[in-house]
Phi, psi and omega in degrees: 000140184287142176241151179292140182278326180229153178285153177282142180292163182292325179295317180295320178297317179297321179296320179294323183275004183298332184262005184272006185287158176283146176255149180292144180288142175274128182245148176237165182266136176288125183289343180274308184247357177063027173269159176283135178216164175287140179295148179062030176220153177295148181289129181287340182276319185244343177083010183266148173213126182051043173082000180240147177281117184259317184240133176279126182249132178281141176287130176260136184264000000 
């Protein structure tokens, strides 16, 4: 199996890794309580998804 003859420079390595960064999560607004939530998931604050209560959420005091 072939092996590299010379090491890659730091600039070349950094150029390759330029697209490996993390992206910000896209959030949508819950139509029931207007909190930010992940799309296509039940709201962690109120437990509603598509107008129905899916998860029972305990009230925090």
